[in-house]
C-alpha positions in Angstrom: 18.0 14.8 -6.0 18.8 17.8 -3.8 22.3 18.6 -2.5 22.8 19.7 1.2 23.3 23.3 -0.1 20.1 23.2 -2.2 18.1 21.8 0.7 19.4 24.6 3.0 18.5 27.2 0.3 15.0 25.7 -0.2 14.4 25.5 3.6 15.1 29.3 3.8 12.9 30.0 0.8 10.1 28.0 2.4 10.4 30.1 5.5 10.3 33.3 3.5 7.2 32.1 1.6 5.4 31.0 4.8 6.2 34.4 6.3 4.8 36.1 3.2 8.1 37.6 1.8 8.0 40.3 -0.9 7.7 38.6 -4.3 6.2 39.6 -7.7 3.6 37.1 -9.0 6.0 35.6 -11.5 8.8 35.3 -8.9 6.4 33.9 -6.4 5.0 31.3 -8.7 8.5 30.0 -9.5 9.5 30.0 -5.8 6.3 28.2 -4.8 6.8 25.5 -7.4 10.4 24.9 -6.3 9.4 24.7 -2.7 6.3 22.5 -3.2 8.2 20.1 -5.4 11.0 19.9 -2.8 8.6 19.1 0.0 6.7 16.6 -2.1 10.1 14.9 -2.6 10.8 14.9 1.1 7.3 13.6 1.9 6.6 11.0 -0.8 10.1 9.8 -1.8 12.1 10.1 1.4 9.2 9.8 3.9 11.0 12.6 5.9 8.7 15.7 5.9 10.0 18.9 7.4 7.0 21.2 6.7 3.8 21.2 8.7 0.7 20.2 6.7 -1.1 23.4 7.4 1.9 25.4 6.0 2.1 23.1 2.9 -1.6 23.6 2.3 -1.3 27.3 2.6 1.5 27.5 0.0 -0.3 25.1 -2.4 -3.5 27.2 -2.2 -1.5 30.4 -2.8 0.1 28.9 -5.9 -3.3 27.8 -7.1 -4.8 31.2 -6.6 -2.0 33.1 -8.4 -2.2 30.7 -11.4 -6.0 31.0 -11.5 -5.6 34.8 -11.7 -2.7 34.6 -14.1 -3.3 31.6 -16.5 -0.3 32.6 -18.6 2.0 31.6 -15.6 0.8 28.0 -15.6 3.3 25.4 -16.8 2.6 21.6 -17.5 4.9 20.6 -14.6 3.3 22.8 -12.0 2.2 20.8 -8.9 -1.3 22.2 -9.4 -1.5 20.2 -12.7 -1.3 16.8 -11.0 -5.0 16.2 -10.8 -6.8 16.7 -14.1 -9.9 18.8 -14.0 -12.0 16.5 -16.1 -13.1 12.9 -15.9 -11.4 10.3 -18.1 -14.1 8.7 -20.2 -12.0 6.1 -21.9 -8.5 4.6 -21.5 -7.0 4.4 -25.0 -4.5 1.7 -25.9 -0.9 2.7 -26.5 2.1 0.7 -27.5 5.1 0.4 -25.2 8.4 1.5 -26.5 9.8 -1.9 -25.5 7.5 -4.9 -24.7 6.9 -5.5 -21.0 7.9 -9.2 -20.8 7.2 -11.7 -18.0 10.0 -13.1 -15.8 11.2 -16.7 -15.6 10.7 -18.1 -12.1 13.1 -19.9 -9.8 12.3 -21.4 -6.4 15.6 -22.7 -4.9 19.3 -22.6 -5.0 19.4 -25.3 -7.8 17.3 -23.0 -10.0 19.6 -20.0 -9.2 22.7 -22.1 -10.0 21.2 -23.1 -13.3 20.4 -19.5 -14.1 24.0 -18.4 -13.2 25.5 -21.2 -15.3 23.4 -20.3 -18.3 24.3 -16.6 -18.1 28.0 -17.3 -17.9 27.8 -19.8 -20.8 26.0 -17.3 -23.0 28.2 -14.4 -21.9 31.4 -16.5 -22.2 32.8 -15.2 -19.0 33.2 -16.6 -15.5 32.6 -13.2 -13.8 29.1 -11.8 -13.8 27.8 -9.2 -11.3 24.1 -9.3 -10.4 21.7 -6.9 -8.8 19.1 -8.3 -6.4 16.0 -6.3 -5.4 12.5 -6.9 -4.1 9.7 -7.9 -6.5 7.0 -5.5 -5.4 3.5 -6.8 -5.4 1.5 -4.0 -7.1 0.3 -2.9 -10.5 2.9 -2.5 -13.3 3.3 0.9 -15.0 5.4 2.3 -17.8 6.3 6.0 -17.9 7.6 7.9 -20.9 9.5 11.2 -20.6 10.5 13.4 -23.5 12.7 16.5 -23.1 12.4 16.1 -19.3 8.6 16.2 -19.3 6.2 13.3 -18.4 4.3 12.6 -21.7 2.7 9.3 -21.0 1.9 6.6 -18.4 0.5 3.2 -19.3 -0.5 0.0 -17.7 1.2 -3.3 -18.6 -1.8 -4.5 -20.6 -0.8 -7.5 -22.8 2.9 -6.7 -22.6 3.0 -5.0 -26.0 0.0 -2.6 -25.6 -1.3 -1.0 -22.4 -3.9 1.5 -21.4 -3.1 5.2 -21.3 -3.5 6.3 -17.6 -1.5 9.5 -17.8 -4.2 11.6 -16.0 -4.2 9.2 -13.1 -0.5 8.9 -13.0 -0.1 12.6 -12.7 -2.2 12.5 -9.6 0.6 10.4 -7.9 2.9 12.8 -6.1 5.7 10.2 -6.2 5.8 10.6 -10.0 7.6 13.8 -11.0 5.9 15.7 -13.8 9.3 16.7 -15.0 12.8 15.3 -14.3 16.3 16.5 -15.3 17.2 13.6 -17.6 18.9 16.0 -20.0 21.6 16.3 -17.4 22.6 12.7 -18.4 22.1 13.3 -22.2 18.8 11.5 -22.2 16.2 13.0 -24.6 13.6 10.2 -24.4 13.2 7.5 -21.8 10.8 4.7 -20.8 10.8 3.7 -17.1 9.1 0.6 -15.6 7.8 0.5 -12.1 5.1 -0.8 -9.7 2.2 1.2 -8.2 1.6 0.1 -4.6 -0.2 1.0 -1.5 1.8 0.7 1.7 0.4 -1.8 4.3 -0.3 0.7 7.1 -2.0 3.1 4.7 -4.1 0.3 3.3 -5.2 -0.8 6.8 -6.1 2.8 7.7 -8.2 3.1 4.5 -10.1 0.0 5.3 -10.7 1.1 8.9 -12.2 4.3 7.6 -14.3 2.5 5.0 -15.6 0.1 7.7 -16.7 3.1 9.9 -18.6 4.5 6.9 -20.3 1.2 6.2 -18.5 0.9 2.9 -17.1 -2.4 1.5 -13.5 -3.0 2.5 -10.8 -3.4 -0.1 -9.5 -6.9 -0.6 -5.8 -6.3 -0.7 -3.3 -3.6 -1.6 -2.4 -5.0 -5.0 -5.9 -5.2 -6.3 -6.8 -1.9 -4.9 -3.7 -0.2 -6.5 -4.6 -1.8 -9.9 -8.2 -0.8 -9.7 -7.3 2.7 -8.6 -5.2 3.3 -11.6 -8.3 2.9 -13.8 -10.7 5.2 -11.9 -12.3 7.7 -14.2 -11.8 10.5 -11.7 -8.1 11.2 -11.1 -8.9 13.0 -7.8 -10.3 9.7 -6.5 -7.1 8.0 -7.6 -5.1 10.6 -5.7 -7.1 10.0 -2.6 -6.1 6.4 -2.5 -2.5 7.3 -1.5 -0.9 5.4 -4.3 2.9 5.4 -4.7 5.0 4.5 -7.7 8.3 2.7 -7.2 10.5 2.9 -10.4 12.9 0.0 -10.8 13.9 -0.4 -14.4 14.9 1.7 -17.5 13.7 -0.2 -20.5 14.5 2.5 -23.2 16.8 5.5 -23.3 18.1 7.5 -26.3 19.8 10.8 -26.8 18.8 13.7 -29.1 20.3 11.9 -32.1 18.3 8.8 -31.4 21.3 6.8 -30.2 20.5 3.9 -27.8 22.1 4.8 -24.4 21.5 1.4 -22.8 24.1 -0.1 -25.1 26.8 2.4 -24.2 26.7 5.6 -22.0 24.5 4.0 -19.3 26.8 1.4 -17.8 24.7 -0.7 -15.4 21.3 -1.4 -14.0 22.6 0.1 -10.7 23.7 3.2 -12.5 20.2 3.7 -14.0 18.6 3.3 -10.5 21.0 6.0 -9.2 19.9 8.3 -12.0 16.2 7.7 -11.3 16.9 8.4 -7.6 18.8 11.6 -8.4 15.9 12.7 -10.7 13.5 12.5 -7.7 11.9 9.1 -8.3 11.1 6.6 -5.5 13.3 3.6 -6.2 14.5 0.4 -4.5 18.0 1.8 -4.2 18.1 1.2 -0.4 16.9 -2.4 -0.9 19.1 -3.2 -3.8 22.2 -5.4 -3.4 25.0 -6.1 -5.8 26.2 -9.7 -5.7 29.1 -11.6 -7.4 28.0 -15.2 -6.7 25.0 -17.4 -6.1 26.1 -17.8 -2.5 25.9 -14.0 -2.0 22.5 -13.9 -3.7 21.2 -16.8 -1.6 22.3 -15.0 1.6 20.5 -11.8 0.6 17.4 -13.8 -0.3 17.4 -15.5 3.1 17.7 -12.2 4.8 14.8 -10.8 2.8 12.6 -13.9 3.4 12.8 -13.0 7.1 12.4 -9.3 6.6 9.4 -9.3 4.2 6.8 -9.9 6.9 7.8 -6.6 8.6 8.4 -4.6 5.4 5.7 -2.1 4.8 5.2 -3.0 1.1 3.9 -6.3 -0.1 6.5 -8.4 -2.0 6.1 -11.8 -3.6 9.7 -12.6 -4.2 13.0 -11.0 -5.4 14.3 -10.2 -8.9 17.9 -11.1 -9.9 19.2 -9.1 -12.8 22.5 -9.0 -14.7 24.0 -5.6 -13.7 25.8 -4.8 -16.9 23.5 -3.1 -19.4 25.9 -4.1 -22.3 25.6 -7.7 -21.2 21.9 -7.4 -20.9 21.7 -6.2 -24.5 23.9 -9.1 -25.7 21.8 -11.7 -23.8 18.5 -10.4 -25.2 15.2 -12.0 -24.6 12.9 -14.9 -25.6 9.4 -14.1 -26.7 8.3 -14.6 -23.1 11.1 -13.3 -20.8 14.5 -11.5 -20.7 17.4 -14.0 -20.5 19.3 -11.6 -18.1 16.8 -11.7 -15.3 14.9 -14.2 -13.1 12.3 -13.9 -10.4 12.9 -15.8 -7.2 9.6 -16.8 -5.6 9.4 -17.1 -1.8 7.7 -20.1 -0.4 4.0 -19.6 0.2 3.4 -17.6 3.4 2.0 -19.5 6.3 0.4 -18.5 9.6 -1.2 -20.2 12.6 -4.7 -19.6 13.8 -7.5 -21.2 15.8 -10.5 -22.9 14.2 -13.5 -21.3 16.0 -16.4 -22.9 14.1 -17.5 -24.5 10.8 -20.4 -23.2 8.8 -22.0 -25.3 6.0 -23.0 -23.3 2.9 -25.3 -24.5 0.2 -24.4 -23.6 -3.4 -26.7 -23.1 -6.4 -26.3 -26.8 -7.5 -27.1 -28.0 -3.9 -23.5 -28.8 -3.0 -22.9 -28.4 0.7 -19.5 -26.9 1.4 -17.9 -26.7 4.9 -16.3 -23.3 5.6 -13.9 -22.8 8.5 -14.3 -19.7 10.6 -10.9 -19.0 12.1 -9.5 -16.4 14.4 -8.7 -13.5 11.9 -5.0 -13.7 10.9 -3.1 -11.3 8.6 -1.4 -13.2 5.8 0.3 -12.0 2.6 -1.4 -8.6 2.6 -4.9 -9.7 3.6 -6.7 -10.7 6.8 -8.2 -14.2 6.6 -11.1 -15.3 8.7 -12.9 -17.8 6.4 -11.4 -20.8 4.5 -13.1 -23.5 2.5 -12.7 -27.0 3.9 -13.9 -28.5 0.5 -15.8 -31.6 1.7 -16.1 -34.2 4.4 -13.2 -36.3 3.1 -10.9 -33.3 3.4 -11.8 -32.8 7.0 -11.3 -36.5 7.8 -8.0 -36.8 5.9 -6.4 -33.8 7.7 -8.0 -34.7 11.1 -9.4 -31.2 11.6 -11.3 -30.4 14.8 -13.0 -27.3 16.1 -10.6 -25.5 18.5 -7.6 -27.0 16.6 -4.6 -24.7 15.9 -4.5 -24.8 12.1 -1.7 -23.9 9.6 -3.0 -21.5 7.0 -1.4 -20.8 3.7 -2.2 -18.6 0.7 -1.8 -21.1 -2.2 -0.2 -19.2 -5.0 -0.3 -16.1 -2.7 -4.0 -15.9 -3.4 -6.3 -18.7 -2.2 -6.4 -19.4 1.5 -5.8 -23.1 2.3 -5.5 -25.1 5.5 -2.3 -27.1 5.2 -3.0 -29.1 8.4 -3.3 -28.9 12.2 -0.7 -28.7 15.0 -1.5 -31.8 17.1 1.0 -31.0 19.9 -1.0 -27.8 20.7 -4.2 -29.6 21.5 -5.4 -29.1 25.0 -8.5 -31.4 25.2 -11.0 -28.7 24.2 -11.1 -29.8 20.5 -14.4 -31.1 19.1 -15.2 -33.4 16.2 -16.7 -31.6 13.2 -20.1 -33.3 12.5 -21.0 -33.1 8.8 -24.8 -32.6 8.6 -27.0 -35.2 7.0 -29.8 -32.6 6.4 -29.7 -29.4 4.4 -28.7 -26.4 6.6 -31.2 -24.3 4.6 -34.3 -26.4 4.0 -33.7 -29.4 6.3 -34.2 -31.9 3.4 -32.1 -35.1 3.7 -28.7 -34.8 1.9 -27.5 -37.3 -0.7 -24.0 -38.3 -1.9 -23.6 -40.4 -5.0 -20.9 -43.1 -4.6 -18.7 -41.6 -7.3 -18.7 -38.1 -5.7 -17.1 -36.5 -2.6 -19.8 -33.9 -2.1 -23.0 -34.1 -0.2 -26.0 -32.4 -1.9 -29.4 -31.1 -1.3 -31.8 -32.2 -4.1 -34.6 -29.9 -3.1 -35.2 -27.5 -6.1 -37.0 -25.1 -3.8 -34.2 -24.9 -1.2 -33.9 -21.1 -0.3 -30.1 -21.1 -0.3 -30.0 -22.7 -3.7 -32.5 -20.2 -5.1 -30.5 -17.3 -3.8 -27.3 -18.7 -5.3 -29.0 -19.4 -8.6 -30.2 -15.8 -8.9 -26.7 -14.5 -8.1 -25.3 -16.8 -10.8 -28.0 -15.7 -13.3 -27.0 -12.0 -13.0 -23.3 -12.6 -12.9 -20.8 -11.4 -15.6 -20.4 -14.7 -17.4 -24.1 -15.3 -17.4 -26.7 -12.5 -18.1 -24.3 -9.8 -17.0 -26.9 -7.5 -15.4 -25.3 -4.2 -14.5 -26.5 -2.8 -11.2 -27.6 -6.1 -9.7 -24.7 -7.6 -7.8 -24.6 -10.3 -5.1 -25.2 -7.9 -2.2 -28.2 -6.4 -3.9 -29.7 -9.7 -4.8 -29.4 -10.9 -1.2 -31.0 -7.6 0.1 -33.9 -7.8 -2.4 -34.6 -11.5 -1.5 -34.6 -10.7 2.3 -37.1 -7.8 1.6 -39.3 -10.1 -0.5 -38.7 -8.2 -3.7 -37.1 -11.3 -5.3 -38.2 -14.9 -4.8 -36.7 -16.6 -7.9 -34.9 -16.0 -11.2 -38.0 -14.8 -13.1 -38.7 -12.3 -10.4 -35.8 -10.3 -11.7 -38.1 -9.1 -14.5 -40.9 -8.0 -12.1 -39.1 -6.0 -9.5 -41.1 -3.2 -7.7 -39.0 -0.3 -8.9 -41.2 2.3 -7.1 -40.6 0.6 -3.8 -36.9 0.2 -4.4 -36.5 3.9 -5.1 -37.7 4.7 -1.6 -34.9 2.6 0.0 -31.8 4.3 1.5 -29.0 4.6 -1.0 -31.4 4.3 -4.0 -32.6 7.1 -6.1 -34.1 7.8 -9.5 -30.7 7.5 -11.2 -29.6 4.2 -9.6 -33.1 2.6 -10.2 -32.9 3.7 -13.8 -29.5 2.1 -14.2 -30.9 -1.1 -12.6 -33.9 -1.1 -14.9 -31.7 -0.5 -18.0 -29.3 -3.4 -17.0 -32.3 -5.8 -16.6 -33.8 -4.7 -19.9 -30.5 -5.1 -21.7 -30.2 -8.7 -20.4 -33.3 -9.7 -22.4 -31.3 -9.3 -25.5 -28.3 -11.5 -24.6 -27.1 -14.4 -26.9 -28.6 -17.8 -26.2 -25.4 -19.3 -24.8 -25.5 -16.7 -22.0 -29.0 -17.8 -21.0 -27.9 -21.4 -21.1 -25.0 -20.7 -18.9 -27.2 -18.5 -16.6 -29.5 -21.5 -15.8 -26.8 -23.0 -13.6 -26.8 -26.5 -14.9 -24.2 -28.7 -13.2 -21.0 -29.1 -15.3 -22.2 -26.6 -17.8 -20.0 -23.4 -18.0 -19.3 -20.8 -20.7 -17.6 -23.1 -23.2 -20.1 -25.9 -22.9 -23.0 -23.4 -23.2 -21.5 -22.0 -26.5 -21.0 -25.6 -27.8 -24.6 -26.6 -27.1 -26.1 -23.3 -28.2 -24.5 -23.6 -31.6 -26.3 -26.9 -32.2 -29.9 -25.7 -31.4 -32.3 -23.1 -32.7 -34.1 -22.5 -29.4 -33.7 -23.3 -25.7 -36.9 -25.2 -26.1 -35.2 -27.7 -28.4 -33.2 -29.1 -25.4 -36.0 -31.0 -23.7 -36.3 -33.1 -26.9 -32.6 -34.0 -27.0 -31.5 -37.5 -25.9 -28.2 -38.4 -24.3 -27.0 -39.7 -27.6 -27.9 -36.4 -29.3 -25.9 -34.4 -26.8 -22.8 -36.6 -26.7 -22.6 -36.3 -30.5 -21.8 -32.6 -29.9 -18.0 -32.3 -29.9 -16.7 -31.6 -26.4 -19.8 -32.9 -24.6 -19.2 -36.1 -22.6 -21.7 -38.5 -20.9 -21.5 -36.7 -17.5 -22.4 -33.3 -19.0 -25.0 -34.8 -21.3 -26.7 -36.6 -18.4 -26.8 -33.3 -16.4 -28.4 -31.4 -19.3 -31.0 -34.1 -19.8 -31.9 -34.2 -16.1 -32.2 -30.4 -16.0 -34.6 -30.2 -19.0 -36.6 -33.2 -17.7 -37.6 -31.2 -14.7 -41.1 -29.6 -15.1 -40.2 -26.7 -12.8 -37.2 -25.7 -15.0 -39.4 -25.7 -18.1 -41.9 -23.4 -16.3 -38.9 -21.1 -15.6 -38.0 -21.0 -19.3 -41.6 -20.3 -20.3 -41.8 -17.4 -17.8 -38.5 -15.9 -19.0 -39.8 -16.2 -22.6 -43.0 -14.3 -21.7 -40.9 -11.6 -20.1 -39.1 -11.1 -23.4 -35.8 -12.8 -22.6 -34.2 -14.1 -25.8 -34.5 -17.9 -26.1 -33.4 -18.3 -29.7 -30.1 -18.8 -31.5 -29.9 -15.7 -33.7 -27.5 -15.3 -36.6 -26.2 -12.0 -35.2 -25.0 -13.8 -32.1 -22.7 -16.2 -33.9 -19.1 -15.9 -32.8 -17.1 -14.5 -35.7 -14.5 -17.1 -36.6 -11.6 -17.7 -39.0 -10.1 -21.1 -39.5 -6.5 -20.5 -38.2 -7.1 -22.9 -35.3 -9.7 -25.1 -36.9 -9.4 -28.7 -35.7 -7.0 -27.8 -32.9 -7.7 -28.1 -29.2 -6.3 -25.9 -26.4 -6.1 -25.7 -22.7 -4.7 -22.8 -20.6 -2.9 -23.3 -17.3 -0.9 -21.2 -14.8 -1.2 -17.4 -14.2 -1.6 -15.7 -17.6 0.3 -12.5 -18.0 -0.6 -11.2 -21.4 -4.4 -11.7 -21.3 -7.1 -12.9 -19.0 -8.5 -16.4 -19.0 -11.9 -15.3 -20.5 -10.0 -13.4 -23.3 -7.9 -16.5 -24.0 -10.9 -18.7 -24.5 -12.5 -16.0 -26.7 -9.4 -15.9 -28.9 -9.5 -19.7 -29.4 -13.2 -19.7 -30.3 -12.9 -16.7 -32.6 -10.2 -18.5 -34.5 -12.1 -21.8 -34.9 -10.3 -23.8 -32.2 -11.8 -25.8 -29.3 -11.2 -25.6 -25.6 -10.8 -28.7 -23.4 -11.2 -28.8 -19.7 -8.3 -31.2 -18.9 -5.1 -32.8 -20.2 -5.7 -35.8 -22.3 -4.6 -37.4 -25.6 -7.2 -35.3 -27.3 -5.4 -32.1 -26.4 -3.2 -30.5 -29.1 -1.8 -27.4 -27.3 -1.2 -26.5 -23.6 -0.7 -22.8 -23.2 1.3 -22.1 -20.0 1.5 -18.9 -17.9 3.5 -18.4 -14.7 3.5 -21.1 -12.0 2.1 -23.8 -14.3 1.6 -26.9 -12.2 0.4 -30.4 -12.5 -1.3 -29.9 -15.9 2.1 -29.0 -17.4 3.8 -32.0 -15.8 1.1 -34.3 -17.1 1.2 -32.8 -20.6 5.0 -33.2 -20.8 4.4 -37.0 -20.6 2.1 -37.0 -23.7 4.3 -36.6 -26.8 1.4 -35.5 -29.0 0.8 -32.3 -26.9 2.7 -29.2 -27.8 3.4 -26.8 -24.9 3.2 -23.1 -25.9 4.1 -19.8 -24.2 1.5 -17.0 -24.3 3.5 -15.2 -27.0 3.7 -18.4 -29.1 0.0 -18.8 -28.9 -0.6 -15.2 -30.0 1.8 -15.8 -32.9 -0.4 -18.7 -34.0 -3.3 -16.4 -34.5 -1.3 -13.5 -35.9 
């Protein structure tokens, strides 16, 4: 961005400003902006600062003071305009200039050979140059510049429409407020990138939060994504986010001519332009390759390097370098034909199994949880892993003090792959699965057809706690201000003993607790009062009946007038409801045959909780998907799983829980697994991409 001569000039100007040289206000403002932008570039893009923090702060304050006294001198791209002065109350939806598509995945050299062969066939040439670069694991962002000024920043959203986060994006010092695109004849441009938090910064943030007694962040990716949607841009700025820009999706000149089809020659060329304009780019990590063998060698090098790289990556992206060829190849409704993502094998690490704790869930299921020596893996530190059930422990021959191999399945869920037998030293101990409940000491039971041991004591303290936590959760009664940690705290203090106790909390006592005040108590009270007016299906789901989730709750609720109709329903009545099988029906009958559960419902009714199926709660439907059944699998990119289910129901379709001959459509996201394989063997099932599903409902 800055030539050696320019840097020399700016260093001298910096020295003059620090030493309080003689400038008029107008001259000084211009000089200060040039110098601060230069040092921001050195610090945030190059990571090579040359100015002491104290001197930087002094210059920034001086610029701020002059602008405050002379508002006419303020310009939109002044460094002082990065953090907005007001909170963002809402994130409006905006359309991307070009849809942000997903990428097709590859996992080995065979997949890469297939990709290369397909490209060459479509291009009708034997010589294709590729660019290979890291696939940064952060939160996607799209920036739009017009006449060299940043005019909009947006999240990926559903690929076509994202949320406007311009205020928060301006708070990121690695995103220039203005860039000299006009030098290249570009009047309007849309740039794609990833907002990330570097590993060392993330670890430092968590260490500071731990000292303050605050909840630690889960991982850099989720923290970056959440930070982009903070209402206060100054908070977003404090999170040390960085934007890495890696793709130009749209570029036109003053006459509206598409520059990606002509003047801009290659992907590498656009990265050079972004780098020259002051953006943080993957230019140092990018490699041009002319064969699959060269690509594979680069991937192998990166697979070894990624564990020490300071930014989380979950693979590499291979792109056709020629922009003209990219334009010719085009895209499907799901992904560009000219690019593919190469997924690294799931990361593994070794650790020692220190102990096993047995946790009791809301339905009485007892789950063994491995406590391992904390180990960093794929951006998070893992110390607890579910061992699922007794059969899992036996099958993998897991012992306490074993060295275990830990993997993050799908780069998300921790999983014990197995043990390392040759590292055993005789100190290993068999894991004894309890035969009595760890919470209430009642004898556990295990039906022959199940793998899970259960506690059948309805008054078990651990189950009660989990039932209350489930009752207040987002998919149930969705009580704002009453999360898991608060439920546990209130139960330990004796404020809460059961579900109905939520509606009789001692607010006066709560207000005296540390961290609570009139405002937070009022928020809690409001959330609880609002829960009384929820639709019937939410109450049904909130009761925590085994095998009954959101979809089943909606199915059942639509066939009754009141929750008190269910004790009168037989197994036959329930199985006559489409989507309700014998197992689910039996579970519902058993729940409503329990006198204690009826007392709970009567108590909730007395507290004013809605127990009726009201006309205003009916899900608005059209008949576009009437008579059709759907199942979603894989990692959805265009919408969340809850939104997907909602779209099916709103359009008159039905959701199934598994692949069977009754399924009409399987909608697949990224990394679709066994469900896709099974569906492909049933000729009556149609496999859809997310875009094809959206097209069905218009």
